[in-house]
PAZAPA-4460 file (N, C-alpha, C; in steps of 0.05 Angstrom, whole numbers, plus 32768, in hexadecimal, padded with zeros to 4 digits):
% residues 309
    n_x    n_y    n_z   ca_x   ca_y   ca_z    c_x    c_y    c_z   seq   type   mol
   8011   7FE5   8000   7FFF   8003   8000   8015   8014   8001     1      M     A
   800F   8031   7FED   801E   8044   7FEB   8015   804C   8007     2      K     A
   8029   8060   8010   8029   8074   8025   8038   8091   8024     3      T     A
   802F   809F   8031   8037   80BC   8029   8046   80C4   8045     4      A     A
   8058   80D7   8045   8061   80E4   8057   8058   8100   8052     5      L     A
   804B   8112   8068   8041   8131   8066   8057   8135   8079     6      L     A
   806F   8155   806F   807E   815B   807C   806B   8178   8081     7      I     A
   8072   8189   809A   805C   819E   80A1   8084   81AD   809C     8      M     A
   8071   81C2   808C   8089   81D6   8085   8089   81EF   8086     9      A     A
   8076   81FD   808A   805E   820F   8082   8074   8220   8099    10      A     A
   8079   8219   80AD   8089   8225   80C4   80A7   8239   80BF    11      G     A
   80B5   822C   80AA   80CD   8238   809A   80C9   8259   8092    12      I     A
   80DD   8268   8098   80D9   8284   8096   80D6   8287   807E    13      G     A
   80C8   82A3   8074   80BF   82A6   805C   80E2   82AF   8052    14      S     A
   80F3   82BE   805B   8112   82BD   8052   811F   82AA   8058    15      R     A
   812A   829C   8046   813A   828F   8043   8156   8294   8048    16      F     A
   8164   8285   8061   817B   828D   8061   8186   8284   8080    17      G     A
   819C   829A   808A   819D   8290   80B1   8183   8293   80BC    18      G     A
   8192   8282   80D0   8177   8289   80E4   815D   8278   80E5    19      G     A
   8156   8271   80CE   8140   8256   80C5   8147   823D   80D2    20      I     A
   813B   8233   80E8   8143   8226   80F3   813F   8205   80E5    21      K     A
   812F   820C   80D8   8127   81EB   80BC   8135   81EE   80AA    22      Q     A
   814A   81FE   80A9   8166   81FC   8094   817F   81FD   809A    23      L     A
   8180   81FB   80B9   8193   81FC   80C7   81AD   81E1   80B6    24      E     A
   81BE   81DF   80B3   81D5   81CD   80A2   81DB   81BA   80B4    25      K     A
   81D6   81A5   80BB   81DE   8193   80D0   81F0   8179   80C7    26      V     A
   81EB   8172   80B1   81FB   8163   80A5   8212   816C   8093    27      G     A
   8227   8159   808C   8242   8160   808B   8240   8169   806D    28      P     A
   8230   8163   8061   822C   8170   8041   8216   8187   8040    29      C     A
   8213   8192   8056   8201   81AA   805C   81E5   819B   8055    30      G     A
   81DE   8184   8063   81C5   8179   8064   81AF   8186   807C    31      E     A
   8191   818E   8071   8185   8193   8096   8176   817C   8099    32      I     A
   816B   8185   80AC   8159   8171   80B7   8147   815E   80A6    33      I     A
   813B   8165   809B   8124   8164   808D   8133   8152   8077    34      M     A
   8151   8152   806E   8159   813D   8058   8157   8125   8069    35      D     A
   8163   811B   807E   815F   8107   8094   813F   80F3   8090    36      Y     A
   8130   8106   8098   8114   8101   809A   8108   80F5   807D    37      S     A
   8109   8102   8062   810C   80FD   8049   811C   80E1   8044    38      I     A
   8130   80DD   804A   813D   80C9   804A   8137   80B4   804F    39      H     A
   8136   80B2   806A   8122   80A2   8076   8110   8098   8073    40      D     A
   80FF   80AC   8065   80DB   809D   8064   80E4   808C   8047    41      A     A
   80F9   8092   8035   80F5   8088   801A   8102   806D   8025    42      I     A
   811B   806C   8033   8115   804F   8038   8118   803F   8040    43      R     A
   80FA   8045   8054   80E6   8036   8063   80CF   8032   804D    44      A     A
   80CF   803D   803B   80BD   8032   8020   80A1   8046   801E    45      G     A
   80A3   8066   8028   8092   8079   8021   8094   8082   8006    46      F     A
   8080   807B   7FFA   8078   8088   7FDF   8073   809D   7FD1    47      G     A
   806F   80B5   7FE7   8060   80CA   7FE4   806D   80DA   7FFD    48      K     A
   807C   80F7   7FF2   8089   8107   8003   8070   8121   7FFF    49      I     A
   8062   812F   8012   8057   8142   8015   8060   815C   8022    50      V     A
   8066   8170   8014   806E   8186   8023   8055   819F   8027    51      F     A
   8055   81A4   8045   803F   81B8   8045   8050   81D0   804B    52      V     A
   8050   81E8   803A   805B   81FD   8039   804A   8214   803C    53      I     A
   8053   8231   803C   803B   8244   8030   8044   8250   8018    54      R     A
   8035   8258   8003   8033   826D   7FEC   804B   8278   7FE7    55      R     A
   8054   828A   7FFE   8061   829F   7FFC   807F   8296   7FFC    56      D     A
   8083   8278   800A   8098   826F   8003   809F   825B   7FF1    57      I     A
   8090   8253   7FDD   808B   8241   7FD1   80AB   8248   7FB6    58      E     A
   80A9   825B   7FB5   80C2   825C   7F9C   80DC   8254   7FAC    59      K     A
   80E3   825F   7FC1   80F7   8256   7FCF   80FC   823F   7FD6    60      D     A
   80E8   8235   7FDF   80EA   8214   7FEB   80EC   8207   7FD3    61      F     A
   80E3   8205   7FBD   80ED   81FB   7FA4   8101   81FB   7F96    62      R     A
   8110   8216   7FA6   8123   8211   7F99   813D   820D   7FA8    63      E     A
   813C   820D   7FC0   814E   8203   7FDA   814C   81F1   7FE3    64      I     A
   812C   81DD   7FE2   812E   81C2   7FEA   8119   81B0   7FD2    65      I     A
   8108   81BA   7FCC   80F2   81AC   7FBA   80FC   81A0   7FAC    66      G     A
   8109   81B4   7F91   8116   81A7   7F7D   8129   8192   7F7A    67      S     A
   813F   8194   7F93   814E   817E   7F9C   8140   8164   7FA6    68      R     A
   812E   816D   7FB3   8129   814E   7FB7   8110   813E   7FA5    69      I     A
   8109   8154   7F95   80F4   8147   7F81   8106   813B   7F68    70      E     A
   811F   8140   7F6A   8134   812D   7F5A   813B   811B   7F67    71      K     A
   8140   8117   7F7E   8142   8100   7F92   812E   80E8   7F8E    72      I     A
   8118   80F7   7F9A   80FA   80E8   7F94   80F5   80D5   7F7E    73      C     A
   80FB   80EE   7F5D   80F2   80DA   7F49   8103   80C3   7F47    74      A     A
   8120   80BF   7F4D   812E   80BA   7F48   812F   808F   7F5A    75      R     A
   811F   80A3   7F69   8115   8088   7F7E   80EF   8081   7F7B    76      C     A
   80EC   8086   7F6A   80D2   8084   7F64   80B9   808D   7F74    77      G     A
   80BC   80A9   7F89   80B0   80AF   7F99   80A2   80CD   7F91    78      V     A
   8089   80CF   7F96   8073   80DC   7F8A   807F   80F7   7FA5    79      E     A
   807C   8111   7F95   8080   8131   7FA2   8069   8147   7F9E    80      V     A
   805D   8142   7FB8   8046   8159   7FB7   8045   816F   7FC0    81      A     A
   8037   818E   7FC2   8036   8198   7FCD   801B   81AA   7FE0    82      Y     A
   8019   81B0   7FF3   8005   81B5   7FFE   800B   81D4   800C    83      G     A
   7FF2   81E6   8010   7FF7   81FC   8014   7FEE   8209   802D    84      F     A
   7FF6   8213   8044   7FED   8216   805B   7FEB   8231   8056    85      Q     A
   7FCB   8244   8060   7FC9   825B   8053   7FAE   8260   806E    86      D     A
   7FBA   827A   8074   7FB0   828A   8093   7F89   8285   808C    87      L     A
   7F8C   8291   8073   7F74   8299   8060   7F5F   827A   8061    88      H     A
   7F68   826B   805D   7F59   824E   804F   7F51   8245   806B    89      D     A
   7F2E   824D   806C   7F26   824A   8088   7F0A   823D   807C    90      L     A
   7EFA   8227   8085   7EE2   8220   8073   7ECA   8232   8073    91      P     A
   7EB2   8233   805F   7EAC   824A   8053   7E94   825C   8070    92      A     A
   7E95   8272   8070   7E85   827F   8084   7EA1   8289   8091    93      G     A
   7EB2   8286   8093   7EC2   828C   80A6   7EE2   82A1   809C    94      Y     A
   7EEB   82AD   80AF   7EFC   82C5   80A5   7F10   82C6   80B1    95      A     A
   7F2C   82C8   80B4   7F44   82D4   80BD   7F35   82E8   80D6    96      V     A
   7F34   82E4   80F1   7F37   8301   80FE   7F47   8313   80F5    97      P     A
   7F3E   8331   8100   7F4E   8340   80FE   7F60   8341   8111    98      E     A
   7F7E   8340   8108   7F91   8347   8116   7FA3   832C   8117    99      G     A
   7F98   8317   8109   7FA3   82FF   810B   7FB9   82F8   80FE   100      R     A
   7FCA   82F5   8109   7FE7   82F1   80ED   7FEA   82D7   80FA   101      G     A
   7FEE   82C4   8106   7FF9   82A5   8115   7FEC   8298   8107   102      K     A
   7FF5   8282   80FB   7FEB   8271   80ED   7FD5   825D   80FE   103      P     A
   7FC1   824C   80F2   7FB3   8244   80FD   7FB9   821D   810B   104      W     A
   7FD3   821D   810A   7FDD   8205   810F   7FDE   81F2   8105   105      G     A
   7FE8   81D2   8114   7FF8   81C1   80FE   7FD9   81AE   80FA   106      T     A
   7FC8   81B4   8107   7FA6   81AB   80FD   7FAB   81B6   80D9   107      G     A
   7FA5   81CE   80D3   7FA1   81D6   80C4   7FB3   81D3   80AD   108      Q     A
   7FD1   81D0   80B7   7FDE   81CD   80A7   7FDD   81AE   809D   109      A     A
   7FD1   819C   80AA   7FD1   8181   809A   7FBC   8189   808B   110      V     A
   7FAB   8191   8093   7F8C   8196   8081   7F9B   81A1   8063   111      L     A
   7FB0   81B4   8064   7FB3   81C0   804E   7FBA   81AD   8032   112      A     A
   7FBB   8190   803D   7FC8   817C   8025   7FB1   816A   8024   113      A     A
   7F99   8175   8028   7F7E   8163   8028   7F7E   8155   8006   114      R     A
   7F7D   8170   7FF5   7F82   8165   7FDB   7F93   8156   7FC5   115      D     A
   7FB1   814F   7FDB   7FBD   8142   7FDA   7FCB   811F   7FDC   116      V     A
   7FB8   8122   7FFC   7FB6   810C   8003   7FA6   80F9   7FFB   117      I     A
   7FAB   80D8   7FF9   7F93   80CB   7FF0   7FA0   80B1   7FFB   118      R     A
   7FB8   80A9   800B   7FBE   8093   8017   7FC2   8098   802E   119      E     A
   7FC7   8081   8045   7FD9   807F   805B   7FEA   8095   8057   120      P     A
   7FE5   80A2   8073   8001   80B9   8072   800C   80BE   808B   121      F     A
   8026   80C5   8094   8038   80CC   80B0   803B   80E8   80A9   122      A     A
   8032   80F3   80C7   8039   810F   80C0   8054   8117   80DC   123      V     A
   805D   8131   80C8   807E   8130   80D9   8081   814E   80DA   124      I     A
   8092   8150   80E7   8095   8175   80E9   80B3   8179   80DB   125      N     A
   80BA   818F   80CB   80CC   818C   80B8   80DF   818E   80CE   126      A     A
   80E1   81A0   80E4   80FB   819F   80F2   810A   818F   8106   127      D     A
   80FB   8170   810F   80FF   8164   8122   810A   814A   810D   128      D     A
   8123   813F   811D   812D   8127   8117   8126   8112   8129   129      Y     A
   8118   80FB   811A   8103   80E5   8125   8117   80C2   8129   130      Y     A
   8128   80C7   8114   8137   80B6   8116   8126   80A2   8108   131      G     A
   8139   808E   80F7   8137   8078   80E0   8122   8064   80E4   132      R     A
   8121   8052   80FB   810F   803B   8104   80EE   8049   8108   133      E     A
   80F2   8069   810E   80CD   8071   8113   80CD   8070   80FA   134      A     A
   80D6   8077   80E5   80C3   806F   80C8   80BD   8059   80BE   135      F     A
   80CA   8049   80C4   80C2   8027   80BD   80AE   8027   80C8   136      F     A
   80AF   8028   80E1   8095   8019   80ED   807F   8030   80F2   137      R     A
   807B   804B   80E3   8067   804F   80D7   8063   804C   80C1   138      L     A
   8078   8043   80AD   806F   8036   8096   8062   801F   8095   139      H     A
   806C   8011   80AB   8062   7FF1   80A8   8042   7FF5   80BA   140      D     A
   803C   7FFF   80CB   8023   8009   80D4   8015   8011   80BF   141      F     A
   8014   8028   80B4   800A   802A   8097   8002   801D   8081   142      L     A
   800C   8005   8081   800D   7FF3   8063   8001   7FDA   806B   143      S     A
   7FF6   7FE7   8081   7FDB   7FC9   8092   7FC8   7FD2   8087   144      V     A
   7FAE   7FC9   807B   7F95   7FD6   8079   7F87   7FDA   8091   145      P     A
   7F88   7FF8   809B   7F78   7FF1   80B1   7F5E   8006   80AB   146      R     A
   7F50   8010   80C7   7F36   801F   80C2   7F39   8037   80C9   147      G     A
   7F20   8045   80BB   7F27   8066   80B3   7F2F   806D   80CF   148      D     A
   7F2F   806B   80E6   7F35   8077   8104   7F48   8067   8110   149      G     A
   7F55   8053   810B   7F73   804B   810A   7F8A   8050   810B   150      E     A
   7F90   8063   811F   7FB2   8070   8115   7FC3   806A   812D   151      F     A
   7FE1   8075   8127   7FF6   806C   8133   8005   8085   8135   152      G     A
   8012   8080   8148   802E   809A   814F   8045   808A   8161   153      M     A
   8057   8096   8150   8073   8091   8158   8075   809B   8177   154      A     A
   807B   8089   818A   807C   8090   81A4   809C   8095   81A9   155      G     A
   80A1   80AF   81B5   80B7   80BA   81C1   80BA   80B9   81E1   156      F     A
   80CE   80AD   81EF   80C9   80B5   8206   80D1   80D4   820E   157      I     A
   80C7   80DE   821F   80C0   80FF   821F   80DF   8108   8227   158      L     A
   80E7   8102   8244   8106   8106   8247   811B   8108   822B   159      K     A
   8117   80F3   8217   812C   80F4   81FA   811E   8112   81F1   160      N     A
   810E   811A   81F4   810C   812D   81E3   810D   814A   81EC   161      T     A
   8114   8156   8204   8115   8163   8212   8136   8173   820A   162      L     A
   8131   8194   8206   814B   819E   81F9   815C   81AB   8216   163      S     A
   8177   81AA   821B   818B   81B7   822A   8183   81D7   8227   164      D     A
   817A   81DD   8214   8176   81F6   8214   815D   8205   8219   165      N     A
   8150   8201   8223   8133   8207   8226   811C   81FC   822C   166      G     A
   8105   81FF   822B   80EF   81FF   822C   80DB   81F8   820D   167      A     A
   80D3   81DC   8213   80C4   81C8   81F5   80AB   81CB   81F8   168      V     A
   809F   81C2   81E8   807A   81BD   81E9   807A   81A1   81E4   169      T     A
   8069   8192   81EB   806E   8172   81EE   8049   816F   81F4   170      R     A
   8040   8156   81D8   8029   8147   81E0   802F   8136   81F5   171      G     A
   8028   8133   820E   8031   8125   8227   8022   810C   821A   172      V     A
   8021   80F3   8222   800F   80D7   8217   8010   80CF   822D   173      C     A
   7FF8   80C2   8230   7FEF   80AC   823F   7FE5   808F   822B   174      R     A
   7FF1   807A   8235   7FEA   8065   8227   7FE7   804B   8233   175      V     A
   7FD5   8043   8231   7FCB   801F   8240   7FD4   800C   823A   176      D     A
   7FD9   7FF4   824A   7FE5   7FDD   8244   7FE4   7FD3   8229   177      E     A
   7FD2   7FD6   821E   7FD5   7FCD   81FC   7FE0   7FE1   81EC   178      K     A
   7FF1   7FEF   81F5   7FFD   8006   81E4   7FED   801D   81D2   179      G     A
   7FD2   8020   81D7   7FCA   802D   81C9   7FC6   8046   81E3   180      F     A
   7FC6   8063   81CE   7FC7   807C   81DB   7FA8   8084   81EA   181      L     A
   7FB0   808D   81FD   7F8E   8092   820C   7F88   80B4   8213   182      T     A
   7FA1   80BE   8211   7FA2   80DA   8217   7FC1   80E2   820E   183      E     A
   7FBB   80FE   8203   7FCF   810E   81F8   7FD2   812A   8201   184      V     A
   7FDB   8133   8217   7FD5   8154   821C   7FEC   8160   8218   185      V     A
   7FE1   817A   81FD   7FFA   818E   81F0   8000   81A0   8212   186      E     A
   801D   819B   8218   802D   81A4   822C   803C   81B7   8224   187      T     A
   8041   81D0   822C   804F   81E6   8225   8064   81E5   8237   188      S     A
   807C   81F0   8235   808F   81FF   824B   809D   81E8   825C   189      D     A
   809F   81D3   8244   80AD   81BA   8257   80C7   81BE   8257   190      I     A
   80D8   81B9   8275   80EC   81BF   8274   80FE   81A4   827C   191      V     A
   8114   819C   8272   8126   818B   827F   812F   8191   829B   192      K     A
   8131   8179   82A9   8145   817A   82C6   8153   8165   82C0   193      T     A
   8166   816F   82D3   8182   8157   82E0   817C   8154   82FD   194      V     A
   8178   813F   830D   8176   813D   832A   8190   8128   832C   195      K     A
   819D   8125   833F   81B3   810C   8346   81B7   80FA   832E   196      D     A
   81B6   8109   830E   81BD   80FD   82F5   81A9   80F9   82EB   197      G     A
   8190   80F8   82F5   8172   80F0   82E0   8168   8102   82DE   198      Q     A
   8166   80FC   82C1   8157   8112   82B8   8138   8111   82B9   199      I     A
   812D   812A   82C1   810F   8132   82CB   8105   813C   82A6   200      G     A
   80E6   8149   82B6   80E5   815C   82A3   80CB   8170   82B6   201      A     A
   80C8   8184   82B4   80B3   8197   82C3   80A6   81A8   82AB   202      E     A
   8090   81B2   82B5   8079   81CD   82A2   8071   81DB   82B9   203      A     A
   8075   81EF   82B3   806D   8209   82CC   806F   81FB   82E5   204      A     A
   8082   81EE   82F1   8094   81E4   8310   8083   81CD   8310   205      G     A
   8072   81BF   82FF   806A   81A4   830B   8071   818B   82F7   206      R     A
   807A   817C   8309   8087   8165   82FE   8081   8156   82E8   207      A     A
   808C   814A   82D4   806E   813B   82BD   808D   8121   82BF   208      I     A
   807F   810E   82B6   8092   80EC   82B2   80A3   80EE   82A3   209      D     A
   80BE   80F0   82A8   80CE   80F3   828B   80D1   80D7   8282   210      P     A
   80C3   80C5   828B   80C1   80AA   827A   80A6   80AC   8262   211      N     A
   8096   80C1   8272   8082   80BB   8261   807D   80C0   8239   212      A     A
   8070   80B7   822D   8073   80B4   820D   8069   80D7   820B   213      Y     A
   8074   80E1   81F7   8073   80F1   81E5   806D   80F7   81CB   214      A     A
   8059   8106   81C2   8050   8108   81A8   8064   8121   819F   215      S     A
   8077   8117   8183   808B   8128   8179   8072   8131   815E   216      M     A
   8056   812D   8154   804C   8134   813E   8059   8119   812D   217      N     A
   805D   8108   812C   8062   80F9   8122   804B   80DC   811B   218      F     A
   8039   80E3   810E   801E   80D6   8112   8015   80BE   80F9   219      W     A
   800D   80AD   80F5   8009   809B   80DF   7FE7   809E   80E0   220      G     A
   7FD9   80A8   80CA   7FC0   80AD   80C6   7FB4   80A6   80B6   221      L     A
   7F9B   809E   80B1   7F8E   809B   8093   7F86   80B1   808B   222      S     A
   7F7C   80AB   806A   7F71   80C5   805B   7F5A   80D0   806A   223      P     A
   7F49   80B9   8077   7F33   80C1   807E   7F33   80DC   8094   224      A     A
   7F4E   80DA   80A1   7F4D   80EF   80B7   7F4D   810F   80AD   225      F     A
   7F51   810F   8092   7F51   812B   8087   7F2B   8133   808B   226      M     A
   7F23   8122   8088   7F05   8129   8092   7EFE   8134   80A9   227      K     A
   7F08   812D   80BB   7F06   8127   80D9   7F1B   8148   80E4   228      L     A
   7F23   814B   80D4   7F36   8165   80D3   7F27   8175   80D3   229      L     A
   7F18   8178   80B0   7F03   818C   80AD   7EED   8193   80C0   230      E     A
   7EE8   817E   80CD   7ED3   8187   80E0   7EDD   818F   80FD   231      E     A
   7EF1   8182   8101   7F02   818C   811A   7F07   819F   8117   232      G     A
   7F0C   81B2   80FB   7F19   81CC   80FF   7F03   81E0   80FD   233      F     A
   7EE7   81D8   80F7   7ED6   81E7   80F5   7EC5   81EB   8119   234      V     A
   7ECC   81D1   8127   7ED1   81D1   813E   7ED5   81F0   814D   235      E     A
   7EF1   81EC   8141   7F0E   81F5   8158   7F06   8216   814C   236      F     A
   7EFA   821D   8138   7EF4   823D   812E   7ED7   8244   8141   237      L     A
   7ECA   822D   8144   7EB2   8237   8155   7EB8   8238   816F   238      E     A
   7ED4   8231   8178   7ED2   822D   8196   7EEF   823B   81A2   239      T     A
   7EF9   822E   819C   7F1E   823C   81AE   7F29   8259   819B   240      E     A
   7F19   8253   817A   7F24   8269   8172   7F19   8280   8181   241      A     A
   7EFF   8280   8181   7EED   8292   8187   7EF1   82A2   81AB   242      K     A
   7F04   828E   81B5   7F0D   8299   81D0   7F20   82A6   81D1   243      K     A
   7F33   82A5   81B7   7F58   82A9   81BC   7F57   82B0   819C   244      N     A
   7F4B   82BD   8190   7F4C   82C1   8173   7F65   82C6   8161   245      P     A
   7F71   82D4   8176   7F90   82D9   8165   7FA0   82CA   816E   246      L     A
   7FA0   82AF   8178   7FB6   82A0   817F   7FAC   8283   8187   247      K     A
   7F99   827B   8185   7F91   825F   8189   7F97   8252   8173   248      A     A
   7FA0   8235   8175   7FAE   8227   8160   7F9A   8207   8160   249      E     A
   7F97   8201   8152   7F86   81E7   8145   7F9C   81CC   8145   250      F     A
   7FA1   81C7   8157   7FBF   81B8   815D   7FBD   8195   8156   251      L     A
   7FCC   8181   814A   7FC2   8167   8145   7FC0   8152   8160   252      I     A
   7FD4   8162   8176   7FD8   8146   8189   7FBA   814F   819D   253      P     A
   7FB1   816D   8199   7F95   8170   81AF   7F85   815F   819F   254      S     A
   7F81   8165   8187   7F66   815F   8172   7F63   813F   8178   255      Y     A
   7F75   8135   816C   7F7C   8116   8173   7F69   810B   8194   256      I     A
   7F7B   8121   81A3   7F79   811A   81C2   7F57   8119   81BF   257      G     A
   7F50   8129   81BA   7F31   812E   81BB   7F21   8118   81B2   258      R     A
   7F2A   8110   8197   7F1D   80F4   818B   7F1C   80DF   819D   259      L     A
   7F37   80E6   81A1   7F37   80C5   81BD   7F23   80C6   81C9   260      L     A
   7F1A   80D8   81D9   7F10   80DB   81EE   7EEA   80D9   81E5   261      K     A
   7EF2   80DD   81CA   7ED1   80D8   81C0   7ECE   80C2   81B4   262      E     A
   7EE3   80B0   81B6   7EE9   8092   81AE   7EE3   8091   8186   263      N     A
   7EE6   80A7   8185   7EEA   809E   8165   7EFA   80A0   815F   264      K     A
   7F17   8095   8169   7F35   8090   8159   7F3A   8076   816B   265      V     A
   7F4C   8070   8163   7F68   805D   8173   7F85   8068   8163   266      T     A
   7F91   8068   8178   7FB2   806F   8173   7FBB   805C   817D   267      V     A
   7FD2   804B   816C   7FE6   8034   8176   8002   8045   817E   268      Q     A
   800B   803F   818C   802C   804E   8199   803F   8041   8191   269      V     A
   8050   8049   817B   805F   803A   8177   8078   8041   8179   270      L     A
   8080   8033   818F   809F   8034   8199   80B4   803A   8181   271      D     A
   80CC   804C   8192   80DB   804C   817D   80F3   8056   8188   272      T     A
   8104   8048   8186   811E   8043   8195   813A   8054   8192   273      P     A
   812C   8065   817C   813F   8088   8179   813A   8097   818D   274      D     A
   8142   80AC   818F   8149   80C6   8198   8142   80D9   8186   275      A     A
   8130   80EF   8187   812D   8102   817F   813D   811B   8185   276      W     A
   8142   8125   816D   814F   8147   817A   813D   815A   8161   277      F     A
   814C   8176   8165   8143   8188   8155   8153   819A   8160   278      G     A
   814F   81AD   814B   815F   81C9   8151   813D   81DA   815A   279      V     A
   8139   81DA   8170   8125   81E5   8178   8130   8205   8184   280      T     A
   814E   8205   8195   815F   821E   8195   8177   8222   8188   281      Y     A
   817D   8231   8181   8192   823A   817E   81AD   8223   8180   282      K     A
   81AE   8226   81A0   81C6   821F   81AC   81C7   81F9   81A7   283      E     A
   81A8   81EE   819D   81A9   81D3   8192   81C0   81CA   8178   284      D     A
   81C0   81DC   8173   81CF   81D5   8152   81E6   81C2   8157   285      K     A
   81F8   81CB   816C   8211   81BE   8177   8214   81A1   8175   286      P     A
   81F3   8199   818D   81F1   817F   818E   81E4   8173   816E   287      F     A
   81D1   817B   8166   81C8   8171   8150   81D7   8167   813B   288      V     A
   81EF   8177   8135   8201   8178   8120   8210   815D   812E   289      V     A
   821C   815D   8145   822C   8148   8154   8216   812C   814B   290      N     A
   8201   8133   8154   81F7   8116   8155   81F2   810B   8139   291      S     A
   81F4   8117   8119   81ED   810A   8103   820D   8108   80FE   292      F     A
   8223   8114   8109   823F   8111   8104   8237   80EE   8110   293      R     A
   8233   80EB   8126   8233   80C7   8130   8224   80B6   8128   294      D     A
   8211   80C2   8122   8200   80AE   810E   820C   80A6   80EE   295      L     A
   8220   80B5   80E2   8227   80B1   80D1   8243   809A   80D6   296      I     A
   824B   80AB   80F1   8262   8095   80F0   825A   807A   80F5   297      A     A
   8242   8073   8108   823A   805F   810C   8231   8045   80F6   298      R     A
   822E   805A   80DC   8221   804B   80C5   8207   804C   80BF   299      G     A
   81F6   805B   80D1   81DA   805F   80CD   81D4   806D   80AA   300      V     A
   81E9   8083   80AB   81E7   8099   8093   8203   8097   807F   301      Y     A
   8202   809B   8067   8214   80A3   8063   8218   80BC   8061   302      R     A
   8238   80C4   805A   823F   80E8   8059   8227   80ED   803F   303      T     A
   822A   80E3   802B   8220   80E7   8019   81FB   80DC   8015   304      D     A
   81F1   80E9   8022   81D7   80E0   8033   81C7   80C9   8021   305      L     A
   81BF   80D6   8007   81AD   80C7   7FF7   81B8   80B6   7FE3   306      F     A
   81D2   80B0   7FE2   81E1   80A3   7FD4   81D5   807D   7FDB   307      S     A
   81CE   8082   7FF0   81C8   8064   7FF3   81AE   805A   7FEB   308      D     A
   8196   8070   7FDA   817B   8066   7FDB   817F   805C   7FB9   309      L     A
***
């Protein structure tokens, strides 16, 4: 069964160049984190890559990233498509509140690809490294025929997703004894703590289980999820957006958490042994660069990244 990988890249700055974290060069030949995700997805068997970007960065994106990846994908028989996130892309009867400049969130980002997604698909952030094994496990999950509401999620351990350089936002998860997600709570301002050599986590002064699962926005979804997203986006605009019209965001973890409570979907948590990392803060870059250097030394990747495809 053909599977697609949707990469949420609309957050890349409108001016390409220094300071854009998704474009930080972290590999020995100038690779960015997204290159490693695309490499791993192709190796795992994904047959389609979908970039969700903004119209105002399309030209630069295609010149700097898209055209290069399209050539690699064409060589590998992998399709490339685009979706465009737009603040003004709203259901009929709705308009952008005056003064709103903030995007509508990851839920709307995925919805932007509704016209090009026809197959089971995975969702990732452009600036996160998830590890090779996670792609294989999500691809294998999506390749098996499933019901419209049977989803998967790559499960990372919270303490392995924290930055040494500041607070982060994570979807903190609860999982039942059968390995299914029961709750996901979008939690902001999570900071890493270390006491007696043990890594811990806190948010707003409250301790959080560092060994809990965390959602890193790596989901395995069915095409039918787009219909649920459309319905959820309308409900969001009628509720949260009216309460906080300038800043409210329609977020995938929060919405899936609600669907779980309503028993409309199931989410199987797929353990991954790999460690997540990303350039959340400028100070994170040396660690990320050294991590890729180590992965290459261990033979996980080649120096010439795509030469093994």
